[in-house]
C-alpha positions in Angstrom: -36.5 26.3 35.1 -32.4 26.6 35.6 -29.9 24.9 33.5 -28.6 22.9 36.7 -32.4 21.8 37.2 -32.4 20.4 33.7 -29.4 18.7 33.9 -30.5 16.7 36.9 -33.6 15.8 35.4 -31.7 14.7 31.7 -28.6 13.1 33.0 -30.2 10.1 34.0 -31.8 9.8 30.5 -28.3 10.2 29.3 -27.1 7.3 31.3 -29.9 4.9 30.3 -29.5 6.1 26.7 -25.8 4.9 26.9 -26.5 1.5 29.0 -29.1 0.7 26.4 -27.1 1.1 23.2 -24.3 -0.8 24.8 -26.5 -3.6 25.5 -28.2 -3.4 22.0 -24.5 -3.7 20.7 -23.8 -6.4 22.7 -26.6 -8.2 21.1 -25.6 -7.9 17.5 -22.1 -8.6 18.7 -23.2 -11.9 20.5 -24.8 -13.0 17.1 -21.8 -12.3 14.9 -19.0 -13.9 17.1 -21.5 -17.1 17.4 -21.4 -17.0 13.5 -25.1 -16.0 13.3 -27.2 -13.4 11.4 -28.1 -10.4 13.8 -31.7 -9.1 13.5 -30.2 -5.9 14.5 -28.1 -4.3 11.8 -27.2 -1.0 14.1 -28.4 1.1 16.6 -28.1 4.6 18.0 -30.0 6.8 20.9 -30.4 10.4 21.8 -31.8 12.3 24.6 -34.4 15.3 23.8 -32.9 18.8 23.5 -34.4 21.2 25.9 -35.9 22.9 23.4 -37.9 19.6 21.8 -38.9 19.3 25.1 -40.3 22.5 25.8 -41.7 22.4 22.2 -43.9 18.9 23.0 -44.9 20.1 26.5 -46.5 23.2 24.6 -48.3 21.4 22.2 -49.5 18.8 24.4 -50.5 21.4 27.2 -47.9 19.7 29.6 -46.9 21.4 32.7 -43.2 21.4 33.2 -44.0 19.6 36.8 -45.5 16.8 34.8 -42.7 16.4 32.1 -41.2 13.1 33.0 -44.7 11.6 33.8 -46.4 12.6 30.5 -43.5 12.6 28.0 -42.6 9.1 27.0 -39.8 9.8 24.3 -37.3 11.9 26.4 -34.9 8.8 26.2 -35.1 7.6 22.5 -33.3 4.3 21.0 -33.5 3.6 17.3 -32.9 0.2 16.2 -32.5 -0.5 12.6 -33.0 -4.0 10.9 -32.1 -4.9 7.3 -35.3 -6.8 7.0 -39.1 -6.4 7.8 -39.0 -10.1 9.1 -36.2 -9.1 11.7 -38.7 -6.3 13.7 -40.8 -9.1 15.1 -37.2 -10.7 16.5 -36.2 -7.9 18.0 -39.5 -7.2 19.5 -39.1 -10.4 21.1 -35.9 -10.4 22.3 -37.1 -7.0 24.1 -40.1 -8.7 25.6 -38.0 -11.4 26.8 -35.3 -9.2 28.9 -35.8 -8.6 32.3 -34.2 -5.4 32.5 -36.9 -3.6 30.5 -40.8 -3.6 31.2 -43.0 -2.9 28.4 -45.3 0.0 29.2 -46.9 0.2 25.7 -46.4 -0.8 21.9 -47.5 0.8 18.8 -47.3 -0.9 15.6 -47.1 1.3 12.6 -45.8 -1.4 10.2 -49.1 -3.1 9.8 -50.9 -0.1 10.7 -48.8 3.0 9.3 -49.5 6.6 9.6 -51.6 8.5 7.3 -48.6 10.4 6.5 -46.8 7.3 5.2 -44.7 6.7 8.3 -43.9 3.2 9.5 -42.3 1.8 12.2 -42.4 -0.2 15.4 -42.6 1.7 18.7 -42.3 0.4 22.2 -42.3 2.0 25.6 -40.2 0.8 28.3 -39.3 1.0 31.7 -35.5 1.0 32.4 -34.0 1.2 35.8 -30.4 3.0 36.3 -28.4 3.2 39.3 -27.5 6.9 40.3 -25.7 8.2 43.7 -29.3 9.1 45.1 -30.2 5.2 44.5 -32.3 3.6 41.4 -34.0 5.7 39.3 -36.6 3.9 36.9 -37.3 6.1 33.5 -39.3 5.6 30.4 -37.8 5.1 27.0 -39.1 4.9 23.5 -37.5 2.5 21.1 -38.3 2.8 17.5 -37.3 -0.3 15.3 -37.6 0.0 11.5 -35.8 -1.3 8.3 -32.6 0.6 6.8 -35.2 1.6 4.0 -38.1 2.9 6.8 -35.4 5.1 8.3 -34.2 6.8 5.2 -38.1 7.9 4.9 -38.3 8.9 8.2 -35.2 10.8 8.2 -36.4 12.8 5.6 -40.0 13.4 6.3 -38.8 14.4 9.8 -36.5 17.2 8.4 -39.3 18.4 6.2 -41.8 18.2 9.5 -39.3 20.7 11.1 -39.0 22.9 8.4 -42.7 23.7 7.4 -44.1 22.8 10.9 -47.7 22.1 10.7 -47.8 23.7 7.3 -45.9 21.2 4.7 -47.4 22.1 1.1 -49.5 19.6 -0.3 -47.6 18.3 -3.3 -44.7 17.4 -0.9 -47.3 15.3 1.3 -48.2 13.4 -1.5 -44.7 12.9 -2.9 -44.1 11.7 0.4 -46.9 9.4 0.7 -46.1 7.9 -2.9 -42.3 7.5 -1.6 -43.4 5.6 1.1 -45.4 3.2 -1.1 -42.1 2.6 -2.8 -40.4 2.0 0.4 -43.1 -0.9 1.1 -42.1 -2.7 -2.2 -38.5 -2.0 -1.7 -38.5 -3.7 1.7 -40.7 -6.7 0.0 -38.1 -7.1 -2.5 -35.3 -7.0 -0.4 -37.2 -10.0 1.7 -37.5 -11.8 -1.6 -33.7 -12.3 -1.8 -33.3 -12.5 2.0 -31.8 -16.0 2.2 -29.1 -14.9 -0.8 -28.1 -11.8 1.1 -27.6 -13.6 4.4 -25.5 -15.9 3.1 -23.4 -13.4 1.2 -23.2 -11.4 4.5 -22.2 -14.7 6.3 -19.6 -15.6 3.9 -18.2 -12.3 3.9 -17.8 -12.2 7.9 -16.3 -15.8 8.0 -13.8 -14.7 5.3 -13.1 -11.3 7.0 -12.5 -13.5 10.4 -10.4 -16.2 8.6 -7.9 -13.4 7.0 -7.8 -11.7 10.3 -6.3 -14.9 12.2 -3.9 -15.7 9.3 -2.4 -12.2 9.5 -2.3 -12.3 13.0 -0.3 -15.6 12.6 2.2 -14.6 10.0 2.8 -11.5 12.1 3.6 -13.5 15.2 5.8 -15.8 12.8 8.0 -12.9 11.9 9.2 -12.9 15.5 10.2 -16.3 16.2 10.6 -18.0 12.6 13.1 -17.8 9.6 12.1 -14.6 7.9 12.5 -16.5 4.4 10.3 -18.9 5.1 7.5 -16.5 6.5 7.8 -14.7 3.2 6.9 -17.8 1.5 4.2 -18.2 3.6 3.1 -14.7 3.3 3.3 -15.1 -0.7 1.3 -18.3 -0.6 -1.5 -16.6 1.2 -1.6 -13.5 -1.0 -2.0 -15.8 -3.9 -5.1 -17.6 -2.3 -6.6 -14.7 -1.5 -6.7 -13.4 -4.8 -8.4 -16.6 -6.0 -11.2 -15.7 -3.2 -11.8 -19.4 -2.8 -13.1 -19.6 0.7 -12.4 -23.1 1.3 -8.6 -23.1 0.1 -8.4 -20.3 2.9 -10.0 -22.2 5.4 -7.4 -25.0 4.6 -4.6 -22.6 4.7 -5.6 -21.2 8.2 -5.7 -24.6 9.7 -2.3 -25.7 8.1 -0.9 -22.4 9.5 -2.2 -22.7 12.8 -0.6 -26.4 13.0 2.7 -24.1 11.9 2.3 -21.7 14.5 1.6 -24.2 17.2 4.6 -26.1 16.5 6.8 -22.8 17.2 4.9 -22.0 20.1 5.5 -25.3 21.9 9.4 -24.9 21.1 9.4 -21.5 22.7 8.3 -23.3 25.6 11.1 -26.0 25.7 
């Protein structure tokens, strides 16, 4: 098949992956902007290379004419979660969307593969708009924890190196490592509340500090420089103490001061 024909086939998949990554990242931002915890930690996507497509087609005895119909993962999205409990929430989020239609699901979390691989797979139909009109393509969404992703990345690299001939001792060590990953995820789940509280406090503090610094920067334009330096010094003192409640009070007081200067500038 000519390169130009491959581009015509794969370009819609590139567009679909780009759009889906943007949409899932927007979900993350919506949660965080609302001060909530996002079940999605990070998301990335890829379109299979031509060589990978040909290799899979050859392995499964698929003709080039049937590639789009019979290969479900030309477009791939990987969603990473912090905790196992988040995976079902992400699955429900995807099922509730009207721009993605579920074709099939495979739960390798509760039914892991013999190799030790764990992840939740969904094949979805997703429609994009092209110059020739709408086109519906299939995409595979993999949902897993950070720990599962680490294991899967290593295992994939070894599979690529050894193909179908991975040494038995390496398979055994991977399986042992997968057991350790299960324990790690369980331990992280046991302190999930504490971790979420700590992360939420960090985000709140970061937002408050950003607001304070923006106000101080704006005050330099309209207020007496000596007074602004005093405000800045007071901020650094409170910041070093690390007291979130004091930072919140300081931020509110600074908002009032800044609003006063803005009101004066409008007179």
